[in-house]
BAFI-3210 file (N, C-alpha, C; in Angstrom, 3 decimals, decimal comma, padded with zeros to 6 digits):
// residues 53
n [1|2|3|4|5|6|7|8|9|10|11|12|13|14|15|16|17|18|19|20|21|22|23|24|25|26|27|28|29|30|31|32|33|34|35|36|37|38|39|40|41|42|43|44|45|46|47|48|49|50|51|52|53]
n.u [000,850|001,779|003,668|002,195|001,127|003,380|004,242|001,909|002,337|004,653|003,844|002,121|003,728|005,433|003,600|002,604|004,530|005,560|008,377|009,349|008,629|010,977|011,012|012,851|014,773|013,181|012,772|015,293|016,105|014,418|015,234|017,671|017,312|016,140|018,444|019,369|021,751|022,751|020,659|019,593|021,976|021,662|019,385|019,790|021,686|020,231|018,521|020,215|021,017|018,659|017,553|019,513|020,281]
n.v [-001,260|001,215|001,538|002,006|004,332|006,077|005,942|007,270|009,878|010,606|010,645|012,525|014,705|014,821|015,468|017,826|019,839|020,628|020,847|023,905|025,358|026,176|029,383|031,274|030,329|029,787|032,548|033,358|032,137|033,173|035,885|035,516|034,572|036,827|038,307|039,692|039,432|040,284|040,397|037,883|036,414|037,126|036,104|033,277|033,115|033,610|031,492|029,282|029,636|029,462|026,972|024,458|021,933]
n.w [000,019|000,792|-001,339|-003,407|-002,857|-002,603|-005,391|-006,303|-005,430|-006,612|-009,502|-009,406|-008,764|-010,948|-012,964|-012,115|-012,030|-014,859|-017,305|-018,221|-021,040|-023,692|-024,781|-025,856|-027,637|-030,261|-030,811|-031,085|-033,403|-035,290|-035,121|-036,110|-038,794|-039,795|-039,958|-037,780|-035,801|-033,398|-031,633|-032,049|-030,817|-028,264|-027,670|-027,855|-025,893|-023,415|-023,820|-023,286|-020,744|-019,374|-019,898|-019,172|-020,767]
ca.u [-000,010|002,760|004,363|001,201|000,963|004,538|003,963|000,914|002,972|005,838|003,153|001,313|004,743|005,819|002,646|002,245|005,472|006,150|009,355|009,071|009,073|011,998|010,560|014,002|015,220|012,676|012,948|016,689|016,145|013,590|016,188|018,861|016,745|016,043|019,972|019,597|022,566|023,043|019,569|019,821|022,940|021,104|018,191|020,618|022,359|019,184|017,991|021,235|021,173|017,324|017,488|021,082|020,372]
ca.v [-000,021|002,257|001,656|002,554|005,956|006,554|005,993|008,147|011,122|010,847|010,822|013,874|015,785|014,667|016,121|019,187|020,707|020,199|021,721|025,270|025,464|027,312|030,429|032,051|029,586|030,333|033,834|033,393|031,407|034,110|037,022|034,925|034,708|038,072|038,860|040,361|038,734|040,543|040,005|036,393|035,859|037,449|035,170|031,932|032,977|033,586|030,027|028,421|029,845|029,133|025,490|024,012|020,561]
ca.w [-000,045|000,782|-002,387|-004,364|-002,387|-003,208|-006,851|-006,751|-005,323|-007,769|-010,769|-009,101|-008,728|-012,436|-013,828|-011,445|-012,261|-016,039|-017,593|-018,757|-022,688|-024,110|-025,721|-026,367|-028,848|-031,353|-031,015|-031,561|-034,720|-035,823|-035,327|-036,888|-040,086|-040,195|-039,920|-036,680|-035,314|-032,021|-030,877|-031,980|-029,924|-026,901|-027,197|-027,637|-024,490|-022,490|-023,738|-022,757|-019,354|-018,658|-019,985|-019,406|-021,007]
c.u [000,960|003,427|003,446|001,047|002,075|004,484|002,989|001,496|003,893|005,006|002,525|002,480|005,111|004,909|002,405|003,367|006,339|007,291|008,799|009,443|009,873|011,438|011,572|014,600|014,637|012,834|014,275|016,762|015,475|014,537|017,219|018,437|016,526|017,413|020,112|020,458|022,710|021,739|019,448|020,750|022,480|020,150|018,804|021,052|021,411|018,659|018,934|021,337|019,793|017,175|018,794|021,058|021,000]
c.v [001,303|002,645|002,407|004,133|006,694|006,920|007,097|009,711|011,551|011,074|012,090|014,993|015,861|015,615|017,705|020,211|020,487|021,243|022,813|025,247|026,616|028,145|031,168|031,392|029,770|031,551|034,129|033,060|032,499|035,523|036,697|034,986|035,935|039,041|039,868|039,571|038,946|040,272|038,412|035,794|036,194|036,392|033,766|031,942|032,829|031,970|029,300|028,487|029,466|027,568|024,909|022,485|020,246]
c.w [000,040|-000,356|-003,470|-003,873|-002,817|-004,624|-007,135|-006,610|-006,379|-009,142|-010,481|-009,298|-010,059|-013,280|-013,360|-011,848|-013,677|-016,376|-018,557|-020,320|-022,872|-025,163|-026,318|-027,533|-030,106|-031,817|-031,379|-032,993|-035,655|-036,242|-036,120|-038,420|-040,706|-040,218|-038,912|-035,666|-033,923|-031,146|-030,780|-030,816|-028,395|-026,598|-027,067|-026,203|-023,379|-022,374|-023,110|-021,469|-018,799|-018,674|-020,318|-019,755|-022,255]
res [m|k|l|k|i|t|y|c|f|i|l|i|a|a|t|a|f|p|q|e|k|d|q|w|l|p|k|g|n|s|a|f|n|d|k|d|y|i|s|a|e|a|q|y|r|i|s|g|s|k|t|p|y]
***
């Protein structure tokens, strides 16, 4: 019984706190495509610091 409760808590925790979607990478790609390299670099750096995977 304790094992089932533990699994339930793990499942709830995993679904309650999903990873934040990286919003800076697509912005950086868009800026790069528009040849705004300074803004693209800034967005890539923010993306790298927020999502270090």
